[in-house]
C-alpha positions in Angstrom: 43.6 62.6 87.4 45.2 59.0 86.9 43.0 56.3 84.4 42.0 54.3 87.6 40.2 57.1 89.3 38.6 57.9 85.9 37.7 54.4 85.4 36.2 54.4 88.9 34.2 57.5 88.7 32.1 56.2 85.3 28.8 54.1 86.0 29.9 49.8 86.2 26.4 49.2 84.2 25.0 51.2 81.7 21.1 51.5 81.2 19.1 49.4 78.7 16.8 51.5 76.4 13.8 49.6 78.2 15.0 50.7 81.5 15.2 54.4 80.8 11.8 54.3 79.9 10.7 52.4 82.7 11.9 55.1 85.4 8.0 56.6 86.0 7.9 60.1 87.8 4.4 60.5 89.1 2.9 63.5 89.1 0.0 64.5 90.7 -3.2 65.3 88.6 -3.8 68.7 91.0 -0.4 69.9 88.9 -1.8 69.7 85.4 -3.9 71.9 84.0 -7.6 71.8 84.3 -9.2 70.7 80.0 -11.8 72.4 78.8 -14.1 71.9 76.0 -14.6 74.5 73.5 -16.7 73.6 70.6 -15.7 69.6 69.7 -12.1 70.7 71.2 -10.7 69.6 74.2 -8.1 72.7 75.3 -5.4 73.1 77.8 -4.4 77.0 79.0 -0.6 77.1 78.7 1.4 80.0 80.5 2.6 82.3 77.6 5.6 82.7 79.5 6.3 78.7 79.7 4.9 78.4 76.1 7.7 81.0 75.1 10.5 79.4 76.8 9.8 75.5 75.6 9.7 77.3 71.8 12.9 79.1 72.4 14.4 75.8 73.7 13.0 74.1 70.7 15.1 76.3 67.9 18.4 74.6 69.8 17.0 71.3 69.6 16.9 68.4 67.3 13.6 67.7 67.5 12.5 71.2 67.0 13.8 71.6 63.8 12.9 68.9 61.9 
């Protein structure tokens, strides 16, 4: 690949931190788990398969290792 083509393939402008955080994703409330109250705590049921998958992901990502 020539240097000219490589330069044109890259984005012309990088997003600022504020722009990156400004991306809003609308998730319908119907897709979120329903919280319930147990004693004096609010709890949300988490599917075991999703929990285990996320737990494995944390082992290889920095925020999970701190």
